[in-house]
Every structure is written in C-alpha cells, then in structure tokens.
Residue, then its C-alpha position, 0 to 999 in steps of 0.5 A: m025091583h019090586p014096584d013098591k020100592r020105586s022112588s017118587s019125585t020127592d026122592w029126586p032133588v031139583l037141579a038147575i045148572s044156572d043156580w050153581v054153575k060156578t060151584t059146578e066148575t070148581l067142584h069139577l076141577w077139584a074132582q080132577i085133582i083127586g081123580k088124577i091122584r088115583l090115575s097116577l098110582t093105579p095100574w092101567t085098566n082097559h077103557s080107563w076103568h082105573v081112573p073114575l070115582y064112585v058114588c058112596a054113602r056120603g059122596l064120591t070116593t076113589s076106592p082103595i088106592p095102592y101105594a107100594s105095599r100101603t093102601f089109602e083112599i080119598h073121598f068127598d064127604f058131601i054131608d059134612h063137606l069134607l075131603v077125607i084122606e084115610t090110610a089102611e094104617g088108621s091115619r086120617r086127614e080132613l080138609p074142609l070143603t068150602a069156598r076156596s081156589v083150585a090152587d089152594f085146594y091142590r096145594d092143601v091136598l098134596e101137603n096132607l098126602e105128604s104128611l101121611g108119607i104119600e108122595v104123588s105127582i100129577h099132570t096139572t093141566p085139567s083134562e077135557i076142558p078147552d083153554a084150561v089153566s093149571f091147577d096150581q095157578d087157578d085162582a079164578h074158580h073158588h065157589y062152593d054152594a054146599d046146599y047144591v053140592t049135597r043136592f047133586w050128590r043126592a041126585l047121583l045116589q038115585v041115578d047110581r041106583v037105577f043105572k045099576e038095575f039097568r046094568a044087571r040086565f046085561i051079561g056081556k062085557c059092561s063097565p061098572v057104574h062110575f063117575f068120570w071126573g074128566s067129563f064130570d058125569l056118571a056113566v055105564t057102558r055096554f059092549s057088543g064084543r066086536e071091535a070098532p073103527p079107530h076113534p077120531g080123537g080131538v078131545p081137548n087136553f085128552p090124548d088121542w090114544v086114550a080115546r082110541e083105547a076107550y072106544s076100541h070096541e062097539v059100545s052103547s053108553a048112557g050117563f048123567w051130566p049135571g049140565g053146563s055150556g047152556i045145557d041143563a042137567a040131563f041124561y044122555s045115551y049114544a052108540y059108537p060107532a053110531p049105526d045107520g038109523f040110530s038117530e031116527a029111532d023111536i025113543q021113549p019117553r017122548e021128552a027125549t030128543w036127538s042132538n045133532e051137535l052132540g051126536e047123542y040122545l038127551l033126556p032132561y033130568s027135570t023130566v025124570q025128577a018130576a015124574d010120578s015114577p022117576d025110576d020107570v021113566l029113566l029105565e024106559f030111556l036107558q032101555s029104548t036107546y040101548e035097544a035102538a043101538a043094538r038093533y041097528a048095529d045087529w048085536n047078538r042080543t040073545a047072548l048078551e041080555r038076561k032078565l032080572g033075578r037069580p039065574 
C-alpha cells in the first residue's frame, strides 16, 4: 500500500466494550442465527470456510446462499440498521434492527424466509457459548445501540482492509478474511502445509470433530475481537500447535502481550486506533507474530511468502 494511502487515527472509531456489552451479546446471537442459515444450506468446505460472514460496504453479508436451483443472500445493513434478505429473482424483505429479543428476531427471520418460499431448519443452541439458551426461548438479550454497532462495523472495515493486505503477502494455503459468528471475530489463517496433532476439542456447544477438522493442519492465525468477559477490544495471534519458544518471542509493537490463559498474543485495539499510522502498527503485530510462529515451527518460508505487487 502506498504510504499516502494509509489510514490515520481518525479513520478508526473508538471502541470500549463496557459501553456496548449488552448490544454485543445480542448482536452476536443474531449473527449466529444468520450464520447458521448459511451453514445449513451451503456445501461443507474445509476448515468450516462455508460458514462465516463477510465484511461488506454496508455491514456484514452471508454472500450468495444456494437453495436448490435458487439463490438468496442475507446481510446486516449497519448504515440504515436493517436486516435485508434478497433473492436472485428480485424479491426483498427488510427487518428493522432495533431493540428486540433474540427469540423475536429468530421468529421474524424464519417467517420472512418462508414468505420467500425458503424453508430452513437450524440447530437453535448458540455455538461456542457456555450455558447457552435456545434462540427461540431467549428473551433476555434484547439490546441494540445503533451508534456502537455502526462504530464496530467501521472498525471492521479498517481491519478487513489491513488483514487483506497482510494476506496478500502469503502464497501458501490461506483462509479468506472472514467473520466467524461462533466466536464473533474477524480472522485470517495461514497454513504451513503440514498436518497437525488432533485438536483436544472441548469448546462449549461446538462438536470436537469440527474443531479437529478446523485444526487438521499447522496454522498461524490472527484476528480481531470486539471484547467481552473482562477483555476490551483486541487483536490476537496464535499458532496451532504452538511451537516451543513461541510465547517468549520478540513481538512488536511493545504493547503486545502474551496471554497464558488464552494461549495467544494480544494487542489492544486502542493501541492501534490511537497510533499515528494504525495500519503500520497492526501490520507490525501481524507480521511479527507470524514470523515467530513460522520461525519456531520451521515453516518453509521461502516457498510460502512473497512481496506485495504483481508477480
């Protein structure tokens, strides 16, 4: 990226999880409902790449979903605050995004799909959440702060852009930059090409076989999470399996820290947001954590990496 095209601190919104934690919890569950609709109708792709959402110009989208010979798409519009369902035939349904319960949102989504001739059944227990309540019975989560949802999406736009620049530096197997609704984070994952030991599983409401398939090969993965459980918005980076020495590596910038509890490096979003050049600070974190993982695990970096620009 040309230096004068870099973003500045004013391009990155301020985010503090304490200001919108209830909205985050509600939006997380709404995103799971929409994501599970895509999951139920899309052919299985390695490492669950068929299930995420994607950042788009107005919010988050499923991308086109097949339904027999038909196609439809669902996206969250975080400008006008609508959930939009569109079919390739030109039909459209809009649901307002406002303070409403998860149960109400779930019923409304399925009713609108049915009105378009789309019948779908999903597993109603939320994924990766302990002690989760079924979507159709959850009246406790019903918050929606439109201002903070828009801030979050504008942060995702910036992160998505930088993650894609980072992804372009790698010619080995690499995931898209995608939004996992289970863990509610934007992520990108690089692969060494070698198989990994079986993942131990144990993620709440998440089948162990899915975790094992997702981590069937060595990875260096990075992402952005809006926060929760006492942790503010942060970038993370981890390796699976974590090679010896990885947790003691020299990681940049200096604000990055290793979390023994999570088994990954964390960089506060606020550090990136407040920087003179947020792009450079985030890329420094992504590159240094990847290099540590690749170096300690002895990846064939010559075969996997490239410089930006046309080959």
